[in-house]
N, CA, C and O atoms as a GROMACS GRO file, in nm:
protein
  332
    1MET      N    1  -7.353  10.777   1.724
    1MET     CA    2  -7.308  10.643   1.693
    1MET      C    3  -7.309  10.622   1.542
    1MET      O    4  -7.395  10.676   1.472
    2ALA      N    5  -7.215  10.546   1.494
    2ALA     CA    6  -7.199  10.520   1.351
    2ALA      C    7  -7.276  10.395   1.310
    2ALA      O    8  -7.304  10.308   1.393
    3ASP      N    9  -7.308  10.386   1.181
    3ASP     CA   10  -7.376  10.266   1.131
    3ASP      C   11  -7.272  10.155   1.111
    3ASP      O   12  -7.152  10.180   1.113
    4GLN      N   13  -7.319  10.034   1.091
    4GLN     CA   14  -7.233   9.914   1.080
    4GLN      C   15  -7.129   9.927   0.969
    4GLN      O   16  -7.012   9.892   0.989
    5ASP      N   17  -7.169   9.976   0.851
    5ASP     CA   18  -7.076   9.988   0.739
    5ASP      C   19  -6.964  10.087   0.771
    5ASP      O   20  -6.847  10.061   0.741
    6THR      N   21  -7.000  10.199   0.831
    6THR     CA   22  -6.900  10.299   0.869
    6THR      C   23  -6.804  10.242   0.972
    6THR      O   24  -6.683  10.261   0.962
    7VAL      N   25  -6.857  10.173   1.070
    7VAL     CA   26  -6.774  10.111   1.174
    7VAL      C   27  -6.678  10.011   1.112
    7VAL      O   28  -6.559  10.009   1.144
    8THR      N   29  -6.728   9.928   1.023
    8THR     CA   30  -6.643   9.827   0.958
    8THR      C   31  -6.532   9.894   0.878
    8THR      O   32  -6.415   9.858   0.891
    9THR      N   33  -6.569   9.990   0.796
    9THR     CA   34  -6.469  10.058   0.713
    9THR      C   35  -6.363  10.129   0.797
    9THR      O   36  -6.244  10.114   0.771
   10ARG      N   37  -6.405  10.204   0.895
   10ARG     CA   38  -6.310  10.279   0.978
   10ARG      C   39  -6.222  10.186   1.061
   10ARG      O   40  -6.104  10.214   1.082
   11THR      N   41  -6.278  10.075   1.106
   11THR     CA   42  -6.199   9.979   1.182
   11THR      C   43  -6.094   9.914   1.094
   11THR      O   44  -5.979   9.899   1.134
   12GLU      N   45  -6.133   9.875   0.974
   12GLU     CA   46  -6.038   9.813   0.882
   12GLU      C   47  -5.926   9.910   0.844
   12GLU      O   48  -5.810   9.869   0.836
   13VAL      N   49  -5.960  10.035   0.820
   13VAL     CA   50  -5.858  10.136   0.790
   13VAL      C   51  -5.762  10.151   0.909
   13VAL      O   52  -5.640  10.156   0.892
   14ALA      N   53  -5.817  10.157   1.029
   14ALA     CA   54  -5.734  10.172   1.150
   14ALA      C   55  -5.644  10.051   1.169
   14ALA      O   56  -5.528  10.066   1.208
   15ILE      N   57  -5.694   9.932   1.142
   15ILE     CA   58  -5.612   9.810   1.154
   15ILE      C   59  -5.498   9.815   1.054
   15ILE      O   60  -5.383   9.787   1.090
   16ARG      N   61  -5.528   9.849   0.930
   16ARG     CA   62  -5.423   9.857   0.828
   16ARG      C   63  -5.314   9.957   0.870
   16ARG      O   64  -5.195   9.928   0.860
   17ARG      N   65  -5.357  10.073   0.916
   17ARG     CA   66  -5.260  10.175   0.958
   17ARG      C   67  -5.176  10.127   1.076
   17ARG      O   68  -5.054  10.143   1.077
   18ALA      N   69  -5.243  10.069   1.176
   18ALA     CA   70  -5.171  10.023   1.295
   18ALA      C   71  -5.072   9.913   1.262
   18ALA      O   72  -4.964   9.905   1.321
   19CYS      N   73  -5.108   9.827   1.167
   19CYS     CA   74  -5.019   9.717   1.129
   19CYS      C   75  -4.916   9.759   1.026
   19CYS      O   76  -4.824   9.683   0.996
   20GLY      N   77  -4.931   9.879   0.972
   20GLY     CA   78  -4.835   9.928   0.873
   20GLY      C   79  -4.847   9.860   0.738
   20GLY      O   80  -4.747   9.841   0.669
   21ILE      N   81  -4.970   9.823   0.701
   21ILE     CA   82  -4.990   9.759   0.571
   21ILE      C   83  -5.066   9.853   0.478
   21ILE      O   84  -5.131   9.947   0.523
   22SER      N   85  -5.058   9.826   0.352
   22SER     CA   86  -5.121   9.908   0.249
   22SER      C   87  -5.272   9.919   0.269
   22SER      O   88  -5.337   9.824   0.311
   23GLU      N   89  -5.325  10.036   0.237
   23GLU     CA   90  -5.470  10.056   0.248
   23GLU      C   91  -5.547   9.970   0.150
   23GLU      O   92  -5.668   9.953   0.165
   24THR      N   93  -5.480   9.914   0.050
   24THR     CA   94  -5.546   9.829  -0.049
   24THR      C   95  -5.519   9.681  -0.025
   24THR      O   96  -5.568   9.595  -0.098
   25ALA      N   97  -5.441   9.651   0.078
   25ALA     CA   98  -5.408   9.511   0.108
   25ALA      C   99  -5.533   9.433   0.148
   25ALA      O  100  -5.624   9.487   0.212
   26ASP      N  101  -5.535   9.308   0.109
   26ASP     CA  102  -5.644   9.219   0.147
   26ASP      C  103  -5.648   9.208   0.299
   26ASP      O  104  -5.543   9.198   0.364
   27LEU      N  105  -5.768   9.208   0.355
   27LEU     CA  106  -5.784   9.201   0.500
   27LEU      C  107  -5.894   9.100   0.532
   27LEU      O  108  -6.005   9.138   0.568
   28PRO      N  109  -5.863   8.971   0.520
   28PRO     CA  110  -5.964   8.869   0.548
   28PRO      C  111  -6.004   8.869   0.694
   28PRO      O  112  -5.923   8.902   0.781
   29PRO      N  113  -6.129   8.833   0.723
   29PRO     CA  114  -6.178   8.834   0.861
   29PRO      C  115  -6.096   8.751   0.958
   29PRO      O  116  -6.085   8.785   1.076
   30ASP      N  117  -6.037   8.641   0.910
   30ASP     CA  118  -5.961   8.553   0.999
   30ASP      C  119  -5.812   8.589   1.005
   30ASP      O  120  -5.734   8.515   1.064
   31ALA      N  121  -5.774   8.701   0.944
   31ALA     CA  122  -5.634   8.743   0.948
   31ALA      C  123  -5.594   8.773   1.092
   31ALA      O  124  -5.664   8.844   1.163
   32ARG      N  125  -5.481   8.718   1.133
   32ARG     CA  126  -5.432   8.736   1.270
   32ARG      C  127  -5.350   8.864   1.276
   32ARG      O  128  -5.250   8.880   1.206
   33LEU      N  129  -5.394   8.957   1.362
   33LEU     CA  130  -5.330   9.087   1.370
   33LEU      C  131  -5.183   9.079   1.404
   33LEU      O  132  -5.102   9.154   1.350
   34TRP      N  133  -5.147   8.990   1.494
   34TRP     CA  134  -5.007   8.980   1.539
   34TRP      C  135  -4.918   8.927   1.429
   34TRP      O  136  -4.797   8.952   1.431
   35GLU      N  137  -4.974   8.856   1.332
   35GLU     CA  138  -4.896   8.807   1.218
   35GLU      C  139  -4.886   8.913   1.109
   35GLU      O  140  -4.805   8.901   1.017
   36MET      N  141  -4.968   9.017   1.120
   36MET     CA  142  -4.966   9.127   1.022
   36MET      C  143  -4.882   9.245   1.069
   36MET      O  144  -4.880   9.349   1.004
   37GLY      N  145  -4.814   9.230   1.181
   37GLY     CA  146  -4.726   9.336   1.229
   37GLY      C  147  -4.770   9.405   1.356
   37GLY      O  148  -4.703   9.497   1.403
   38MET      N  149  -4.883   9.363   1.412
   38MET     CA  150  -4.929   9.424   1.537
   38MET      C  151  -4.831   9.392   1.648
   38MET      O  152  -4.776   9.282   1.656
   39ASP      N  153  -4.808   9.490   1.734
   39ASP     CA  154  -4.732   9.470   1.856
   39ASP      C  155  -4.799   9.555   1.964
   39ASP      O  156  -4.900   9.619   1.937
   40SER      N  157  -4.744   9.556   2.083
   40SER     CA  158  -4.812   9.623   2.194
   40SER      C  159  -4.825   9.774   2.172
   40SER      O  160  -4.928   9.832   2.206
   41LEU      N  161  -4.724   9.838   2.116
   41LEU     CA  162  -4.732   9.982   2.090
   41LEU      C  163  -4.836  10.012   1.982
   41LEU      O  164  -4.914  10.105   1.995
   42ARG      N  165  -4.834   9.933   1.878
   42ARG     CA  166  -4.932   9.952   1.770
   42ARG      C  167  -5.074   9.925   1.820
   42ARG      O  168  -5.169   9.987   1.774
   43LEU      N  169  -5.087   9.832   1.912
   43LEU     CA  170  -5.219   9.803   1.968
   43LEU      C  171  -5.274   9.923   2.043
   43LEU      O  172  -5.392   9.956   2.030
   44VAL      N  173  -5.190   9.989   2.120
   44VAL     CA  174  -5.233  10.110   2.191
   44VAL      C  175  -5.275  10.216   2.089
   44VAL      O  176  -5.377  10.283   2.108
   45GLU      N  177  -5.199  10.230   1.982
   45GLU     CA  178  -5.234  10.325   1.877
   45GLU      C  179  -5.368  10.289   1.813
   45GLU      O  180  -5.449  10.378   1.785
   46LEU      N  181  -5.391  10.160   1.789
   46LEU     CA  182  -5.517  10.115   1.730
   46LEU      C  183  -5.634  10.146   1.822
   46LEU      O  184  -5.735  10.200   1.777
   47VAL      N  185  -5.622  10.112   1.948
   47VAL     CA  186  -5.730  10.136   2.044
   47VAL      C  187  -5.761  10.286   2.051
   47VAL      O  188  -5.878  10.326   2.047
   48THR      N  189  -5.658  10.367   2.061
   48THR     CA  190  -5.677  10.512   2.068
   48THR      C  191  -5.743  10.565   1.941
   48THR      O  192  -5.835  10.646   1.948
   49ALA      N  193  -5.697  10.520   1.826
   49ALA     CA  194  -5.754  10.565   1.699
   49ALA      C  195  -5.901  10.526   1.687
   49ALA      O  196  -5.983  10.607   1.645
   50LEU      N  197  -5.934  10.404   1.724
   50LEU     CA  198  -6.073  10.359   1.715
   50LEU      C  199  -6.162  10.436   1.811
   50LEU      O  200  -6.272  10.478   1.774
   51GLU      N  201  -6.116  10.455   1.932
   51GLU     CA  202  -6.196  10.530   2.029
   51GLU      C  203  -6.217  10.673   1.983
   51GLU      O  204  -6.328  10.726   1.996
   52ASP      N  205  -6.114  10.737   1.930
   52ASP     CA  206  -6.127  10.875   1.882
   52ASP      C  207  -6.215  10.883   1.758
   52ASP      O  208  -6.304  10.968   1.749
   53GLU      N  209  -6.189  10.796   1.663
   53GLU     CA  210  -6.260  10.798   1.534
   53GLU      C  211  -6.408  10.766   1.548
   53GLU      O  212  -6.492  10.825   1.481
   54LEU      N  213  -6.440  10.672   1.635
   54LEU     CA  214  -6.577  10.623   1.646
   54LEU      C  215  -6.647  10.670   1.774
   54LEU      O  216  -6.762  10.634   1.798
   55ASP      N  217  -6.578  10.749   1.853
   55ASP     CA  218  -6.636  10.812   1.972
   55ASP      C  219  -6.698  10.712   2.070
   55ASP      O  220  -6.816  10.720   2.102
   56PHE      N  221  -6.616  10.619   2.115
   56PHE     CA  222  -6.657  10.524   2.217
   56PHE      C  223  -6.532  10.484   2.295
   56PHE      O  224  -6.421  10.521   2.257
   57PHE      N  225  -6.550  10.410   2.403
   57PHE     CA  226  -6.438  10.361   2.482
   57PHE      C  227  -6.452  10.210   2.499
   57PHE      O  228  -6.560  10.159   2.530
   58PHE      N  229  -6.340  10.141   2.480
   58PHE     CA  230  -6.338   9.998   2.507
   58PHE      C  231  -6.347   9.978   2.657
   58PHE      O  232  -6.267  10.035   2.732
   59PRO      N  233  -6.442   9.899   2.704
   59PRO     CA  234  -6.441   9.863   2.846
   59PRO      C  235  -6.312   9.784   2.876
   59PRO      O  236  -6.264   9.708   2.792
   60ASN      N  237  -6.258   9.804   2.993
   60ASN     CA  238  -6.131   9.740   3.029
   60ASN      C  239  -6.132   9.589   3.009
   60ASN      O  240  -6.030   9.531   2.970
   61GLU      N  241  -6.244   9.525   3.035
   61GLU     CA  242  -6.248   9.379   3.023
   61GLU      C  243  -6.235   9.331   2.878
   61GLU      O  244  -6.216   9.212   2.854
   62TYR      N  245  -6.245   9.423   2.781
   62TYR     CA  246  -6.230   9.388   2.640
   62TYR      C  247  -6.091   9.421   2.586
   62TYR      O  248  -6.063   9.397   2.469
   63LEU      N  249  -6.006   9.475   2.669
   63LEU     CA  250  -5.869   9.506   2.626
   63LEU      C  251  -5.782   9.383   2.649
   63LEU      O  252  -5.694   9.382   2.735
   64THR      N  253  -5.809   9.280   2.571
   64THR     CA  254  -5.742   9.150   2.585
   64THR      C  255  -5.689   9.103   2.450
   64THR      O  256  -5.724   9.156   2.345
   65GLY      N  257  -5.605   9.005   2.456
   65GLY     CA  258  -5.553   8.944   2.334
   65GLY      C  259  -5.662   8.882   2.249
   65GLY      O  260  -5.653   8.883   2.126
   66ASP      N  261  -5.766   8.827   2.313
   66ASP     CA  262  -5.875   8.766   2.237
   66ASP      C  263  -5.950   8.869   2.154
   66ASP      O  264  -5.990   8.840   2.041
   67THR      N  265  -5.970   8.988   2.207
   67THR     CA  266  -6.039   9.093   2.133
   67THR      C  267  -5.963   9.128   2.007
   67THR      O  268  -6.024   9.150   1.902
   68PHE      N  269  -5.832   9.134   2.016
   68PHE     CA  270  -5.750   9.179   1.905
   68PHE      C  271  -5.673   9.065   1.839
   68PHE      O  272  -5.566   9.086   1.782
   69ALA      N  273  -5.728   8.945   1.846
   69ALA     CA  274  -5.662   8.830   1.785
   69ALA      C  275  -5.671   8.834   1.632
   69ALA      O  276  -5.572   8.811   1.563
   70THR      N  277  -5.789   8.865   1.581
   70THR     CA  278  -5.811   8.867   1.436
   70THR      C  279  -5.887   8.994   1.398
   70THR      O  280  -5.934   9.069   1.482
   71VAL      N  281  -5.896   9.013   1.268
   71VAL     CA  282  -5.976   9.126   1.218
   71VAL      C  283  -6.119   9.112   1.266
   71VAL      O  284  -6.177   9.208   1.317
   72GLU      N  285  -6.177   8.994   1.252
   72GLU     CA  286  -6.317   8.975   1.288
   72GLU      C  287  -6.341   8.989   1.438
   72GLU      O  288  -6.441   9.047   1.478
   73SER      N  289  -6.251   8.938   1.521
   73SER     CA  290  -6.272   8.951   1.666
   73SER      C  291  -6.267   9.097   1.707
   73SER      O  292  -6.340   9.140   1.797
   74THR      N  293  -6.182   9.173   1.643
   74THR     CA  294  -6.175   9.317   1.670
   74THR      C  295  -6.303   9.385   1.624
   74THR      O  296  -6.360   9.466   1.698
   75LEU      N  297  -6.347   9.353   1.504
   75LEU     CA  298  -6.471   9.412   1.451
   75LEU      C  299  -6.592   9.381   1.538
   75LEU      O  300  -6.676   9.468   1.560
   76GLU      N  301  -6.600   9.259   1.588
   76GLU     CA  302  -6.713   9.221   1.672
   76GLU      C  303  -6.725   9.311   1.795
   76GLU      O  304  -6.835   9.356   1.829
   77VAL      N  305  -6.614   9.336   1.859
   77VAL     CA  306  -6.616   9.420   1.980
   77VAL      C  307  -6.642   9.565   1.945
   77VAL      O  308  -6.722   9.631   2.011
   78VAL      N  309  -6.577   9.614   1.841
   78VAL     CA  310  -6.599   9.752   1.801
   78VAL      C  311  -6.745   9.774   1.764
   78VAL      O  312  -6.805   9.873   1.804
   79ARG      N  313  -6.802   9.683   1.687
   79ARG     CA  314  -6.944   9.695   1.649
   79ARG      C  315  -7.035   9.697   1.772
   79ARG      O  316  -7.135   9.768   1.774
   80ARG      N  317  -7.000   9.620   1.872
   80ARG     CA  318  -7.082   9.613   1.994
   80ARG      C  319  -7.089   9.748   2.065
   80ARG      O  320  -7.194   9.785   2.118
   81PHE      N  321  -6.980   9.820   2.066
   81PHE     CA  322  -6.975   9.943   2.145
   81PHE      C  323  -6.983  10.072   2.063
   81PHE      O  324  -7.008  10.178   2.118
   82ALA      N  325  -6.961  10.063   1.933
   82ALA     CA  326  -6.957  10.185   1.851
   82ALA      C  327  -7.081  10.205   1.766
   82ALA      O  328  -7.091  10.305   1.695
   83THR      N  329  -7.176  10.111   1.770
   83THR     CA  330  -7.298  10.129   1.689
   83THR      C  331  -7.419  10.137   1.779
   83THR      O  332  -7.531  10.152   1.730
   0.00000   0.00000   0.00000
């Protein structure tokens, strides 16, 4: 399992890649993923990347719009299962 800082950094990198935004772009906690370019295909890519990178699996009940609504909501769930 990874520490909190590693989980945060890797999750933010994965979000930027999935949304197709610059690795240096500002990523505020309340940023809405769907407004940053997320769509259903990119979401599958994000989930797969996070599970592979951080060696965990999202429980099915967390594969919802609420989990992936914002950067912070995504981080909260990832931190719960990847640390």
